[in-house]
C-alpha positions in Angstrom: 0.0 0.0 -0.1 1.4 3.1 -1.0 0.4 6.6 1.1 -0.9 9.2 -1.3 -0.7 13.2 -0.4 -3.1 15.5 -2.3 -2.3 19.0 -1.7 -4.9 21.6 -3.2 -4.6 24.9 -2.6 -7.2 26.0 -5.3 -11.0 27.1 -3.8 -14.3 27.7 -5.2 -12.9 30.1 -7.9 -11.7 26.9 -9.2 -14.0 24.2 -9.0 -12.3 22.1 -12.1 -9.1 21.8 -9.9 -10.5 21.2 -6.6 -13.0 18.2 -8.1 -10.0 16.2 -10.0 -8.4 16.5 -6.9 -10.8 14.6 -5.0 -11.5 12.4 -7.6 -7.7 11.1 -8.2 -7.8 10.7 -4.3 -10.8 8.9 -4.3 -9.4 6.9 -7.1 -6.4 6.1 -5.3 -8.2 5.2 -1.4 -10.6 3.3 -4.0 -7.5 1.2 -4.8 -6.6 0.6 -1.3 -3.8 3.1 -0.6 -3.7 5.3 2.1 -4.9 8.7 1.2 -4.3 12.5 2.9 -5.8 15.6 1.0 -4.4 18.7 2.3 -6.6 21.9 2.1 -4.3 24.9 1.9 -5.0 28.3 1.2 -8.3 28.7 -0.7 -8.8 25.2 -0.4 -10.0 26.1 3.1 -13.1 26.8 2.2 -14.0 23.3 1.2 -14.1 22.7 4.4 -17.8 24.2 4.8 -19.6 21.4 3.2 -22.7 24.0 2.6 -20.4 25.3 -0.3 -18.6 22.1 -1.1 -21.9 20.8 -2.2 -22.6 23.2 -5.1 -19.1 22.7 -6.6 -18.8 21.0 -9.5 -16.4 20.7 -12.7 -17.8 21.2 -16.2 -17.7 17.7 -16.7 -20.6 17.7 -13.8 -18.8 15.8 -11.4 -19.2 16.8 -8.1 -17.1 17.6 -5.0 -19.2 16.3 -2.2 -19.5 13.0 -4.0 -15.7 12.6 -3.6 -15.5 13.6 -0.2 -18.3 11.6 0.9 -16.5 8.6 -0.4 -13.0 9.7 1.3 -14.5 10.2 4.9 -16.3 6.5 3.9 -13.1 5.2 3.2 -10.9 6.3 6.2 -9.2 8.7 4.2 -7.8 11.7 5.9 -8.6 15.2 5.0 -6.6 18.1 6.7 -7.4 21.9 6.8 -4.2 24.0 7.3 -4.7 25.9 10.6 -3.7 29.6 9.9 -5.4 28.9 6.8 -8.7 27.8 8.3 -8.2 30.6 10.8 -8.0 33.6 8.3 -10.7 32.7 6.4 -12.6 32.2 9.7 -13.3 28.5 10.2 -12.9 27.2 13.6 -11.6 23.7 14.5 -14.9 22.9 16.3 -17.0 23.5 13.2 -14.8 21.1 10.4 -17.3 18.4 9.6 -16.9 14.7 10.5 -13.7 13.2 9.0 -12.0 16.9 8.7 -8.9 18.0 10.9 -6.4 21.2 11.5 -3.2 20.3 9.8 -0.2 22.5 10.3 3.1 23.1 7.6 5.0 20.9 10.2 2.5 18.0 9.4 2.1 18.7 5.9 6.5 18.4 5.1 5.8 15.2 7.3 3.5 14.1 5.3 4.9 14.8 2.2 8.4 13.3 3.3 6.7 10.2 3.2 4.4 10.1 0.4 3.7 10.3 -3.0 3.0 14.1 -3.6 0.3 15.7 -6.1 -0.6 19.2 -5.9 -3.7 21.1 -7.2 
């Protein structure tokens, strides 16, 4: 089993990139790999599931479908602490299956994973 780290920096302004990040994370998790998605910068907004439910790629793929699959498969979804705080997203408001991470966490994960950035 390989560890995969998917780092998403784009938010709702780039739905295609956001959906593709979660789609590839879903594929890796579906194949039995250990998956972490790390939300940085404007991607922290996706910790608000009412927003995430409205994000679609031009192909019709919905981000929330992939998000729910990853949570079900016990993949880790981490939100950058200062990115969340800057956007007024509090840790206690995070949806189930989501946690706060730091830059140190990101580097530690990257050191032991295959990394994809979106």
